[in-house]
Structures are given as structure tokens and as C-alpha cells.
PDB file with SEQRES, HELIX, SHEET and CRYST1 records, atoms N, CA, C and O in Angstrom:
SEQRES   1 A   78  MET PHE ASP ASP ASN PHE ASP ARG ILE THR GLN ASN PRO          
SEQRES   2 A   78  ALA VAL MET GLY GLY LYS PRO CYS ILE ARG GLY MET ARG          
SEQRES   3 A   78  VAL THR VAL GLY MET ILE VAL GLY GLN ILE GLY ALA GLY          
SEQRES   4 A   78  VAL GLY ILE ASP GLU ILE LEU SER ASP TYR PRO TYR LEU          
SEQRES   5 A   78  GLU ARG ASP ASP ILE MET GLN ALA LEU ARG TYR ALA ALA          
SEQRES   6 A   78  ALA LEU SER GLN TRP ARG GLU VAL ALA LEU THR GLU ALA          
HELIX    1 AA1 MET A   16  GLY A   18  5                                   3    
HELIX    2 AA2 VAL A   29  GLY A   37  1                                   9    
HELIX    3 AA3 ILE A   42  ASP A   48  1                                   7    
HELIX    4 AA4 ARG A   54  TRP A   70  1                                  17    
SHEET    1 AA1 2 ILE A   9  THR A  10  0                                        
SHEET    2 AA1 2 CYS A  21  ILE A  22 -1                                        
CRYST1    1.000    1.000    1.000  90.00  90.00  90.00 P 1           1          
ATOM      1  N   MET A   1      63.390   5.792   7.300  1.00  0.00           N  
ATOM      2  CA  MET A   1      63.230   5.976   5.877  1.00  0.00           C  
ATOM      3  C   MET A   1      64.535   5.700   5.128  1.00  0.00           C  
ATOM      4  O   MET A   1      64.534   5.051   4.082  1.00  0.00           O  
ATOM      5  N   PHE A   2      65.649   6.197   5.674  1.00  0.00           N  
ATOM      6  CA  PHE A   2      66.929   6.033   5.002  1.00  0.00           C  
ATOM      7  C   PHE A   2      67.874   5.247   5.897  1.00  0.00           C  
ATOM      8  O   PHE A   2      67.708   5.202   7.116  1.00  0.00           O  
ATOM      9  N   ASP A   3      68.870   4.628   5.268  1.00  0.00           N  
ATOM     10  CA  ASP A   3      69.892   3.924   6.027  1.00  0.00           C  
ATOM     11  C   ASP A   3      70.964   4.879   6.548  1.00  0.00           C  
ATOM     12  O   ASP A   3      71.636   4.581   7.535  1.00  0.00           O  
ATOM     13  N   ASP A   4      71.123   6.017   5.890  1.00  0.00           N  
ATOM     14  CA  ASP A   4      72.151   6.979   6.267  1.00  0.00           C  
ATOM     15  C   ASP A   4      71.677   7.805   7.466  1.00  0.00           C  
ATOM     16  O   ASP A   4      70.481   7.875   7.748  1.00  0.00           O  
ATOM     17  N   ASN A   5      72.617   8.422   8.159  1.00  0.00           N  
ATOM     18  CA  ASN A   5      72.294   9.287   9.288  1.00  0.00           C  
ATOM     19  C   ASN A   5      72.257  10.730   8.798  1.00  0.00           C  
ATOM     20  O   ASN A   5      73.288  11.292   8.427  1.00  0.00           O  
ATOM     21  N   PHE A   6      71.084  11.317   8.798  1.00  0.00           N  
ATOM     22  CA  PHE A   6      70.916  12.695   8.346  1.00  0.00           C  
ATOM     23  C   PHE A   6      70.631  13.583   9.554  1.00  0.00           C  
ATOM     24  O   PHE A   6      69.528  14.109   9.702  1.00  0.00           O  
ATOM     25  N   ASP A   7      71.628  13.744  10.409  1.00  0.00           N  
ATOM     26  CA  ASP A   7      71.443  14.491  11.644  1.00  0.00           C  
ATOM     27  C   ASP A   7      71.361  15.999  11.430  1.00  0.00           C  
ATOM     28  O   ASP A   7      70.976  16.717  12.352  1.00  0.00           O  
ATOM     29  N   ARG A   8      71.703  16.497  10.263  1.00  0.00           N  
ATOM     30  CA  ARG A   8      71.619  17.930   9.980  1.00  0.00           C  
ATOM     31  C   ARG A   8      70.317  18.301   9.272  1.00  0.00           C  
ATOM     32  O   ARG A   8      70.022  19.484   9.104  1.00  0.00           O  
ATOM     33  N   ILE A   9      69.550  17.319   8.863  1.00  0.00           N  
ATOM     34  CA  ILE A   9      68.294  17.556   8.159  1.00  0.00           C  
ATOM     35  C   ILE A   9      67.148  17.437   9.149  1.00  0.00           C  
ATOM     36  O   ILE A   9      66.996  16.418   9.824  1.00  0.00           O  
ATOM     37  N   THR A  10      66.347  18.487   9.228  1.00  0.00           N  
ATOM     38  CA  THR A  10      65.221  18.496  10.157  1.00  0.00           C  
ATOM     39  C   THR A  10      63.926  18.789   9.404  1.00  0.00           C  
ATOM     40  O   THR A  10      63.931  19.422   8.349  1.00  0.00           O  
ATOM     41  N   GLN A  11      62.839  18.321   9.962  1.00  0.00           N  
ATOM     42  CA  GLN A  11      61.520  18.628   9.415  1.00  0.00           C  
ATOM     43  C   GLN A  11      60.611  19.003  10.567  1.00  0.00           C  
ATOM     44  O   GLN A  11      60.460  18.257  11.534  1.00  0.00           O  
ATOM     45  N   ASN A  12      60.012  20.169  10.445  1.00  0.00           N  
ATOM     46  CA  ASN A  12      59.124  20.692  11.472  1.00  0.00           C  
ATOM     47  C   ASN A  12      57.994  21.411  10.750  1.00  0.00           C  
ATOM     48  O   ASN A  12      58.253  22.318   9.959  1.00  0.00           O  
ATOM     49  N   PRO A  13      56.741  21.025  11.005  1.00  0.00           N  
ATOM     50  CA  PRO A  13      55.627  21.681  10.321  1.00  0.00           C  
ATOM     51  C   PRO A  13      55.601  23.206  10.511  1.00  0.00           C  
ATOM     52  O   PRO A  13      55.028  23.920   9.688  1.00  0.00           O  
ATOM     53  N   ALA A  14      56.209  23.700  11.579  1.00  0.00           N  
ATOM     54  CA  ALA A  14      56.215  25.135  11.848  1.00  0.00           C  
ATOM     55  C   ALA A  14      57.347  25.872  11.130  1.00  0.00           C  
ATOM     56  O   ALA A  14      57.402  27.101  11.163  1.00  0.00           O  
ATOM     57  N   VAL A  15      58.242  25.136  10.488  1.00  0.00           N  
ATOM     58  CA  VAL A  15      59.374  25.759   9.788  1.00  0.00           C  
ATOM     59  C   VAL A  15      59.290  25.382   8.316  1.00  0.00           C  
ATOM     60  O   VAL A  15      59.410  24.210   7.960  1.00  0.00           O  
ATOM     61  N   MET A  16      59.087  26.371   7.472  1.00  0.00           N  
ATOM     62  CA  MET A  16      59.040  26.189   6.017  1.00  0.00           C  
ATOM     63  C   MET A  16      58.020  25.123   5.601  1.00  0.00           C  
ATOM     64  O   MET A  16      58.234  24.373   4.649  1.00  0.00           O  
ATOM     65  N   GLY A  17      56.916  25.079   6.334  1.00  0.00           N  
ATOM     66  CA  GLY A  17      55.827  24.171   5.990  1.00  0.00           C  
ATOM     67  C   GLY A  17      56.185  22.704   6.095  1.00  0.00           C  
ATOM     68  O   GLY A  17      55.540  21.867   5.464  1.00  0.00           O  
ATOM     69  N   GLY A  18      57.198  22.377   6.876  1.00  0.00           N  
ATOM     70  CA  GLY A  18      57.589  20.989   7.070  1.00  0.00           C  
ATOM     71  C   GLY A  18      58.563  20.455   6.035  1.00  0.00           C  
ATOM     72  O   GLY A  18      58.889  19.268   6.046  1.00  0.00           O  
ATOM     73  N   LYS A  19      59.030  21.316   5.142  1.00  0.00           N  
ATOM     74  CA  LYS A  19      60.020  20.872   4.156  1.00  0.00           C  
ATOM     75  C   LYS A  19      61.319  20.524   4.873  1.00  0.00           C  
ATOM     76  O   LYS A  19      61.612  21.092   5.925  1.00  0.00           O  
ATOM     77  N   PRO A  20      62.105  19.595   4.317  1.00  0.00           N  
ATOM     78  CA  PRO A  20      63.393  19.273   4.929  1.00  0.00           C  
ATOM     79  C   PRO A  20      64.293  20.516   4.941  1.00  0.00           C  
ATOM     80  O   PRO A  20      64.516  21.147   3.908  1.00  0.00           O  
ATOM     81  N   CYS A  21      64.797  20.845   6.116  1.00  0.00           N  
ATOM     82  CA  CYS A  21      65.629  22.036   6.312  1.00  0.00           C  
ATOM     83  C   CYS A  21      66.960  21.650   6.927  1.00  0.00           C  
ATOM     84  O   CYS A  21      67.150  20.535   7.411  1.00  0.00           O  
ATOM     85  N   ILE A  22      67.866  22.598   6.894  1.00  0.00           N  
ATOM     86  CA  ILE A  22      69.179  22.427   7.507  1.00  0.00           C  
ATOM     87  C   ILE A  22      69.129  22.894   8.954  1.00  0.00           C  
ATOM     88  O   ILE A  22      68.894  24.070   9.233  1.00  0.00           O  
ATOM     89  N   ARG A  23      69.348  21.974   9.853  1.00  0.00           N  
ATOM     90  CA  ARG A  23      69.463  22.248  11.297  1.00  0.00           C  
ATOM     91  C   ARG A  23      68.378  23.177  11.835  1.00  0.00           C  
ATOM     92  O   ARG A  23      68.660  24.049  12.658  1.00  0.00           O  
ATOM     93  N   GLY A  24      67.156  22.997  11.381  1.00  0.00           N  
ATOM     94  CA  GLY A  24      66.034  23.776  11.899  1.00  0.00           C  
ATOM     95  C   GLY A  24      65.963  25.196  11.378  1.00  0.00           C  
ATOM     96  O   GLY A  24      65.073  25.952  11.767  1.00  0.00           O  
ATOM     97  N   MET A  25      66.884  25.571  10.506  1.00  0.00           N  
ATOM     98  CA  MET A  25      66.881  26.923   9.944  1.00  0.00           C  
ATOM     99  C   MET A  25      65.918  26.995   8.768  1.00  0.00           C  
ATOM    100  O   MET A  25      65.388  25.978   8.321  1.00  0.00           O  
ATOM    101  N   ARG A  26      65.706  28.174   8.285  1.00  0.00           N  
ATOM    102  CA  ARG A  26      64.808  28.391   7.160  1.00  0.00           C  
ATOM    103  C   ARG A  26      65.547  28.269   5.826  1.00  0.00           C  
ATOM    104  O   ARG A  26      65.317  29.038   4.893  1.00  0.00           O  
ATOM    105  N   VAL A  27      66.427  27.295   5.768  1.00  0.00           N  
ATOM    106  CA  VAL A  27      67.173  26.964   4.554  1.00  0.00           C  
ATOM    107  C   VAL A  27      66.796  25.533   4.203  1.00  0.00           C  
ATOM    108  O   VAL A  27      67.112  24.602   4.944  1.00  0.00           O  
ATOM    109  N   THR A  28      66.117  25.358   3.070  1.00  0.00           N  
ATOM    110  CA  THR A  28      65.639  24.031   2.711  1.00  0.00           C  
ATOM    111  C   THR A  28      66.667  23.251   1.899  1.00  0.00           C  
ATOM    112  O   THR A  28      67.541  23.819   1.244  1.00  0.00           O  
ATOM    113  N   VAL A  29      66.531  21.953   1.966  1.00  0.00           N  
ATOM    114  CA  VAL A  29      67.354  21.077   1.135  1.00  0.00           C  
ATOM    115  C   VAL A  29      67.127  21.438  -0.326  1.00  0.00           C  
ATOM    116  O   VAL A  29      68.077  21.491  -1.107  1.00  0.00           O  
ATOM    117  N   GLY A  30      65.884  21.686  -0.700  1.00  0.00           N  
ATOM    118  CA  GLY A  30      65.559  22.040  -2.074  1.00  0.00           C  
ATOM    119  C   GLY A  30      66.254  23.301  -2.534  1.00  0.00           C  
ATOM    120  O   GLY A  30      66.670  23.388  -3.689  1.00  0.00           O  
ATOM    121  N   MET A  31      66.390  24.282  -1.655  1.00  0.00           N  
ATOM    122  CA  MET A  31      67.081  25.519  -2.011  1.00  0.00           C  
ATOM    123  C   MET A  31      68.548  25.236  -2.305  1.00  0.00           C  
ATOM    124  O   MET A  31      69.103  25.749  -3.277  1.00  0.00           O  
ATOM    125  N   ILE A  32      69.171  24.422  -1.467  1.00  0.00           N  
ATOM    126  CA  ILE A  32      70.578  24.107  -1.673  1.00  0.00           C  
ATOM    127  C   ILE A  32      70.768  23.314  -2.963  1.00  0.00           C  
ATOM    128  O   ILE A  32      71.644  23.633  -3.767  1.00  0.00           O  
ATOM    129  N   VAL A  33      69.954  22.291  -3.160  1.00  0.00           N  
ATOM    130  CA  VAL A  33      70.071  21.473  -4.373  1.00  0.00           C  
ATOM    131  C   VAL A  33      69.793  22.323  -5.611  1.00  0.00           C  
ATOM    132  O   VAL A  33      70.462  22.171  -6.633  1.00  0.00           O  
ATOM    133  N   GLY A  34      68.818  23.209  -5.524  1.00  0.00           N  
ATOM    134  CA  GLY A  34      68.518  24.096  -6.643  1.00  0.00           C  
ATOM    135  C   GLY A  34      69.668  25.016  -6.982  1.00  0.00           C  
ATOM    136  O   GLY A  34      69.952  25.256  -8.156  1.00  0.00           O  
ATOM    137  N   GLN A  35      70.333  25.534  -5.960  1.00  0.00           N  
ATOM    138  CA  GLN A  35      71.489  26.407  -6.188  1.00  0.00           C  
ATOM    139  C   GLN A  35      72.627  25.644  -6.871  1.00  0.00           C  
ATOM    140  O   GLN A  35      73.235  26.136  -7.821  1.00  0.00           O  
ATOM    141  N   ILE A  36      72.902  24.442  -6.375  1.00  0.00           N  
ATOM    142  CA  ILE A  36      73.949  23.621  -6.984  1.00  0.00           C  
ATOM    143  C   ILE A  36      73.581  23.313  -8.433  1.00  0.00           C  
ATOM    144  O   ILE A  36      74.429  23.399  -9.321  1.00  0.00           O  
ATOM    145  N   GLY A  37      72.327  22.957  -8.672  1.00  0.00           N  
ATOM    146  CA  GLY A  37      71.861  22.644 -10.021  1.00  0.00           C  
ATOM    147  C   GLY A  37      71.944  23.828 -10.964  1.00  0.00           C  
ATOM    148  O   GLY A  37      72.086  23.651 -12.174  1.00  0.00           O  
ATOM    149  N   ALA A  38      71.856  25.039 -10.421  1.00  0.00           N  
ATOM    150  CA  ALA A  38      71.944  26.245 -11.236  1.00  0.00           C  
ATOM    151  C   ALA A  38      73.392  26.673 -11.479  1.00  0.00           C  
ATOM    152  O   ALA A  38      73.653  27.678 -12.140  1.00  0.00           O  
ATOM    153  N   GLY A  39      74.320  25.897 -10.938  1.00  0.00           N  
ATOM    154  CA  GLY A  39      75.725  26.202 -11.179  1.00  0.00           C  
ATOM    155  C   GLY A  39      76.413  26.993 -10.094  1.00  0.00           C  
ATOM    156  O   GLY A  39      77.576  27.366 -10.247  1.00  0.00           O  
ATOM    157  N   VAL A  40      75.723  27.259  -9.004  1.00  0.00           N  
ATOM    158  CA  VAL A  40      76.336  27.988  -7.894  1.00  0.00           C  
ATOM    159  C   VAL A  40      77.242  27.012  -7.142  1.00  0.00           C  
ATOM    160  O   VAL A  40      76.822  25.905  -6.806  1.00  0.00           O  
ATOM    161  N   GLY A  41      78.451  27.413  -6.886  1.00  0.00           N  
ATOM    162  CA  GLY A  41      79.407  26.554  -6.199  1.00  0.00           C  
ATOM    163  C   GLY A  41      79.190  26.534  -4.694  1.00  0.00           C  
ATOM    164  O   GLY A  41      78.562  27.426  -4.123  1.00  0.00           O  
ATOM    165  N   ILE A  42      79.716  25.511  -4.078  1.00  0.00           N  
ATOM    166  CA  ILE A  42      79.581  25.366  -2.628  1.00  0.00           C  
ATOM    167  C   ILE A  42      80.185  26.560  -1.902  1.00  0.00           C  
ATOM    168  O   ILE A  42      79.589  27.073  -0.955  1.00  0.00           O  
ATOM    169  N   ASP A  43      81.357  27.008  -2.332  1.00  0.00           N  
ATOM    170  CA  ASP A  43      81.994  28.146  -1.666  1.00  0.00           C  
ATOM    171  C   ASP A  43      81.138  29.408  -1.778  1.00  0.00           C  
ATOM    172  O   ASP A  43      81.087  30.209  -0.845  1.00  0.00           O  
ATOM    173  N   GLU A  44      80.475  29.585  -2.908  1.00  0.00           N  
ATOM    174  CA  GLU A  44      79.601  30.755  -3.071  1.00  0.00           C  
ATOM    175  C   GLU A  44      78.384  30.658  -2.156  1.00  0.00           C  
ATOM    176  O   GLU A  44      77.967  31.659  -1.572  1.00  0.00           O  
ATOM    177  N   ILE A  45      77.814  29.468  -2.029  1.00  0.00           N  
ATOM    178  CA  ILE A  45      76.681  29.283  -1.114  1.00  0.00           C  
ATOM    179  C   ILE A  45      77.113  29.579   0.308  1.00  0.00           C  
ATOM    180  O   ILE A  45      76.400  30.251   1.052  1.00  0.00           O  
ATOM    181  N   LEU A  46      78.286  29.077   0.689  1.00  0.00           N  
ATOM    182  CA  LEU A  46      78.792  29.329   2.045  1.00  0.00           C  
ATOM    183  C   LEU A  46      79.049  30.816   2.272  1.00  0.00           C  
ATOM    184  O   LEU A  46      78.869  31.311   3.385  1.00  0.00           O  
ATOM    185  N   SER A  47      79.460  31.522   1.246  1.00  0.00           N  
ATOM    186  CA  SER A  47      79.671  32.967   1.356  1.00  0.00           C  
ATOM    187  C   SER A  47      78.339  33.710   1.497  1.00  0.00           C  
ATOM    188  O   SER A  47      78.222  34.658   2.274  1.00  0.00           O  
ATOM    189  N   ASP A  48      77.336  33.259   0.728  1.00  0.00           N  
ATOM    190  CA  ASP A  48      76.021  33.902   0.773  1.00  0.00           C  
ATOM    191  C   ASP A  48      75.267  33.589   2.067  1.00  0.00           C  
ATOM    192  O   ASP A  48      74.462  34.398   2.527  1.00  0.00           O  
ATOM    193  N   TYR A  49      75.524  32.431   2.647  1.00  0.00           N  
ATOM    194  CA  TYR A  49      74.845  31.983   3.865  1.00  0.00           C  
ATOM    195  C   TYR A  49      75.909  31.589   4.890  1.00  0.00           C  
ATOM    196  O   TYR A  49      76.165  30.400   5.080  1.00  0.00           O  
ATOM    197  N   PRO A  50      76.530  32.561   5.550  1.00  0.00           N  
ATOM    198  CA  PRO A  50      77.663  32.276   6.426  1.00  0.00           C  
ATOM    199  C   PRO A  50      77.334  31.389   7.626  1.00  0.00           C  
ATOM    200  O   PRO A  50      78.242  30.864   8.271  1.00  0.00           O  
ATOM    201  N   TYR A  51      76.075  31.218   7.928  1.00  0.00           N  
ATOM    202  CA  TYR A  51      75.675  30.364   9.047  1.00  0.00           C  
ATOM    203  C   TYR A  51      75.601  28.891   8.632  1.00  0.00           C  
ATOM    204  O   TYR A  51      75.392  28.024   9.480  1.00  0.00           O  
ATOM    205  N   LEU A  52      75.769  28.600   7.344  1.00  0.00           N  
ATOM    206  CA  LEU A  52      75.831  27.218   6.876  1.00  0.00           C  
ATOM    207  C   LEU A  52      77.254  26.704   6.943  1.00  0.00           C  
ATOM    208  O   LEU A  52      78.212  27.476   6.894  1.00  0.00           O  
ATOM    209  N   GLU A  53      77.380  25.400   7.053  1.00  0.00           N  
ATOM    210  CA  GLU A  53      78.680  24.737   7.041  1.00  0.00           C  
ATOM    211  C   GLU A  53      78.752  23.815   5.828  1.00  0.00           C  
ATOM    212  O   GLU A  53      77.730  23.368   5.310  1.00  0.00           O  
ATOM    213  N   ARG A  54      79.960  23.543   5.392  1.00  0.00           N  
ATOM    214  CA  ARG A  54      80.154  22.663   4.237  1.00  0.00           C  
ATOM    215  C   ARG A  54      79.437  21.324   4.448  1.00  0.00           C  
ATOM    216  O   ARG A  54      78.839  20.789   3.514  1.00  0.00           O  
ATOM    217  N   ASP A  55      79.494  20.788   5.658  1.00  0.00           N  
ATOM    218  CA  ASP A  55      78.820  19.521   5.946  1.00  0.00           C  
ATOM    219  C   ASP A  55      77.302  19.630   5.773  1.00  0.00           C  
ATOM    220  O   ASP A  55      76.652  18.646   5.422  1.00  0.00           O  
ATOM    221  N   ASP A  56      76.737  20.804   6.013  1.00  0.00           N  
ATOM    222  CA  ASP A  56      75.300  21.012   5.777  1.00  0.00           C  
ATOM    223  C   ASP A  56      74.966  20.794   4.304  1.00  0.00           C  
ATOM    224  O   ASP A  56      73.999  20.112   3.963  1.00  0.00           O  
ATOM    225  N   ILE A  57      75.773  21.379   3.455  1.00  0.00           N  
ATOM    226  CA  ILE A  57      75.528  21.285   2.010  1.00  0.00           C  
ATOM    227  C   ILE A  57      75.729  19.856   1.522  1.00  0.00           C  
ATOM    228  O   ILE A  57      74.926  19.338   0.745  1.00  0.00           O  
ATOM    229  N   MET A  58      76.794  19.230   1.978  1.00  0.00           N  
ATOM    230  CA  MET A  58      77.061  17.855   1.544  1.00  0.00           C  
ATOM    231  C   MET A  58      75.949  16.914   2.009  1.00  0.00           C  
ATOM    232  O   MET A  58      75.535  16.022   1.268  1.00  0.00           O  
ATOM    233  N   GLN A  59      75.476  17.111   3.219  1.00  0.00           N  
ATOM    234  CA  GLN A  59      74.402  16.254   3.706  1.00  0.00           C  
ATOM    235  C   GLN A  59      73.091  16.519   2.964  1.00  0.00           C  
ATOM    236  O   GLN A  59      72.322  15.591   2.715  1.00  0.00           O  
ATOM    237  N   ALA A  60      72.837  17.767   2.614  1.00  0.00           N  
ATOM    238  CA  ALA A  60      71.641  18.083   1.825  1.00  0.00           C  
ATOM    239  C   ALA A  60      71.686  17.369   0.479  1.00  0.00           C  
ATOM    240  O   ALA A  60      70.668  16.853   0.017  1.00  0.00           O  
ATOM    241  N   LEU A  61      72.847  17.336  -0.149  1.00  0.00           N  
ATOM    242  CA  LEU A  61      72.987  16.647  -1.426  1.00  0.00           C  
ATOM    243  C   LEU A  61      72.806  15.140  -1.263  1.00  0.00           C  
ATOM    244  O   LEU A  61      72.156  14.500  -2.089  1.00  0.00           O  
ATOM    245  N   ARG A  62      73.375  14.574  -0.207  1.00  0.00           N  
ATOM    246  CA  ARG A  62      73.197  13.135   0.042  1.00  0.00           C  
ATOM    247  C   ARG A  62      71.741  12.815   0.356  1.00  0.00           C  
ATOM    248  O   ARG A  62      71.227  11.783  -0.075  1.00  0.00           O  
ATOM    249  N   TYR A  63      71.076  13.687   1.100  1.00  0.00           N  
ATOM    250  CA  TYR A  63      69.662  13.496   1.429  1.00  0.00           C  
ATOM    251  C   TYR A  63      68.818  13.505   0.159  1.00  0.00           C  
ATOM    252  O   TYR A  63      67.954  12.647  -0.023  1.00  0.00           O  
ATOM    253  N   ALA A  64      69.066  14.469  -0.711  1.00  0.00           N  
ATOM    254  CA  ALA A  64      68.313  14.553  -1.972  1.00  0.00           C  
ATOM    255  C   ALA A  64      68.557  13.318  -2.831  1.00  0.00           C  
ATOM    256  O   ALA A  64      67.629  12.799  -3.452  1.00  0.00           O  
ATOM    257  N   ALA A  65      69.788  12.849  -2.869  1.00  0.00           N  
ATOM    258  CA  ALA A  65      70.107  11.648  -3.637  1.00  0.00           C  
ATOM    259  C   ALA A  65      69.384  10.435  -3.056  1.00  0.00           C  
ATOM    260  O   ALA A  65      68.831   9.625  -3.799  1.00  0.00           O  
ATOM    261  N   ALA A  66      69.387  10.312  -1.739  1.00  0.00           N  
ATOM    262  CA  ALA A  66      68.698   9.191  -1.101  1.00  0.00           C  
ATOM    263  C   ALA A  66      67.199   9.271  -1.342  1.00  0.00           C  
ATOM    264  O   ALA A  66      66.557   8.257  -1.618  1.00  0.00           O  
ATOM    265  N   LEU A  67      66.640  10.464  -1.240  1.00  0.00           N  
ATOM    266  CA  LEU A  67      65.204  10.645  -1.456  1.00  0.00           C  
ATOM    267  C   LEU A  67      64.820  10.262  -2.879  1.00  0.00           C  
ATOM    268  O   LEU A  67      63.748   9.701  -3.105  1.00  0.00           O  
ATOM    269  N   SER A  68      65.681  10.559  -3.826  1.00  0.00           N  
ATOM    270  CA  SER A  68      65.361  10.239  -5.221  1.00  0.00           C  
ATOM    271  C   SER A  68      65.324   8.727  -5.457  1.00  0.00           C  
ATOM    272  O   SER A  68      64.701   8.261  -6.411  1.00  0.00           O  
ATOM    273  N   GLN A  69      65.977   7.977  -4.604  1.00  0.00           N  
ATOM    274  CA  GLN A  69      65.946   6.519  -4.716  1.00  0.00           C  
ATOM    275  C   GLN A  69      64.632   5.934  -4.200  1.00  0.00           C  
ATOM    276  O   GLN A  69      64.266   4.813  -4.555  1.00  0.00           O  
ATOM    277  N   TRP A  70      63.926   6.691  -3.367  1.00  0.00           N  
ATOM    278  CA  TRP A  70      62.692   6.214  -2.747  1.00  0.00           C  
ATOM    279  C   TRP A  70      61.445   6.622  -3.511  1.00  0.00           C  
ATOM    280  O   TRP A  70      60.374   6.058  -3.281  1.00  0.00           O  
ATOM    281  N   ARG A  71      61.555   7.572  -4.397  1.00  0.00           N  
ATOM    282  CA  ARG A  71      60.387   8.071  -5.124  1.00  0.00           C  
ATOM    283  C   ARG A  71      60.597   7.928  -6.614  1.00  0.00           C  
ATOM    284  O   ARG A  71      61.698   8.114  -7.133  1.00  0.00           O  
ATOM    285  N   GLU A  72      59.525   7.597  -7.277  1.00  0.00           N  
ATOM    286  CA  GLU A  72      59.566   7.540  -8.714  1.00  0.00           C  
ATOM    287  C   GLU A  72      59.086   8.882  -9.253  1.00  0.00           C  
ATOM    288  O   GLU A  72      58.010   9.360  -8.896  1.00  0.00           O  
ATOM    289  N   VAL A  73      59.887   9.472 -10.104  1.00  0.00           N  
ATOM    290  CA  VAL A  73      59.564  10.772 -10.678  1.00  0.00           C  
ATOM    291  C   VAL A  73      59.248  10.577 -12.151  1.00  0.00           C  
ATOM    292  O   VAL A  73      60.074  10.069 -12.910  1.00  0.00           O  
ATOM    293  N   ALA A  74      58.046  10.984 -12.552  1.00  0.00           N  
ATOM    294  CA  ALA A  74      57.657  10.860 -13.957  1.00  0.00           C  
ATOM    295  C   ALA A  74      58.297  11.983 -14.764  1.00  0.00           C  
ATOM    296  O   ALA A  74      58.117  13.160 -14.453  1.00  0.00           O  
ATOM    297  N   LEU A  75      59.037  11.619 -15.789  1.00  0.00           N  
ATOM    298  CA  LEU A  75      59.674  12.611 -16.659  1.00  0.00           C  
ATOM    299  C   LEU A  75      58.943  12.641 -17.990  1.00  0.00           C  
ATOM    300  O   LEU A  75      58.458  11.617 -18.471  1.00  0.00           O  
ATOM    301  N   THR A  76      58.872  13.810 -18.568  1.00  0.00           N  
ATOM    302  CA  THR A  76      58.258  13.918 -19.885  1.00  0.00           C  
ATOM    303  C   THR A  76      59.331  13.790 -20.951  1.00  0.00           C  
ATOM    304  O   THR A  76      60.486  14.153 -20.731  1.00  0.00           O  
ATOM    305  N   GLU A  77      58.948  13.283 -22.084  1.00  0.00           N  
ATOM    306  CA  GLU A  77      59.899  13.163 -23.181  1.00  0.00           C  
ATOM    307  C   GLU A  77      60.122  14.506 -23.828  1.00  0.00           C  
ATOM    308  O   GLU A  77      59.192  15.302 -23.961  1.00  0.00           O  
ATOM    309  N   ALA A  78      61.348  14.761 -24.230  1.00  0.00           N  
ATOM    310  CA  ALA A  78      61.685  16.045 -24.850  1.00  0.00           C  
ATOM    311  C   ALA A  78      61.323  16.028 -26.316  1.00  0.00           C  
ATOM    312  O   ALA A  78      61.530  17.020 -27.015  1.00  0.00           O  
TER     313      ALA A  78                                                      
END                                                                             
């Protein structure tokens, strides 16, 4: 699907309904991207989830960016 290597992103129907997760854990890419979008800093996320690594967060952001290139999202006018 992507040209990049997303070795930290996993998808398993038995974990979080098959949503893209970090290393098989119950932490989704969407949760990380949502936190960043809400203004939560990377260091704060790492503090709140000590089992995550900085590379997990960076790869989640790259994965979301790559995914957005493959899908067309309809936006409504404001």
C-alpha cells in the first residue's frame, strides 16, 4: 500500500477491531494523531503512555500522512 516501511504499525482484527495500532498494542494511530491535533505534545504523550517510544509516535504521524495521500476525504464548506 505504501512505499515507506511502517514496521511499528500493525493491524489485527482481534486488536481494536483491526484499526492500525502501535506494535500490536491497544494504542491506535488515530488516538496518537488525535492527541497531537488537540495540542498534546509528544513528550506529554510519552509521559502518559510510558510503553510508547518517540519513534512510535513519529511513525504514526508518517502513516497518517501517507494514508491521507491514498484516500480522498470530502470536506464541507464552512
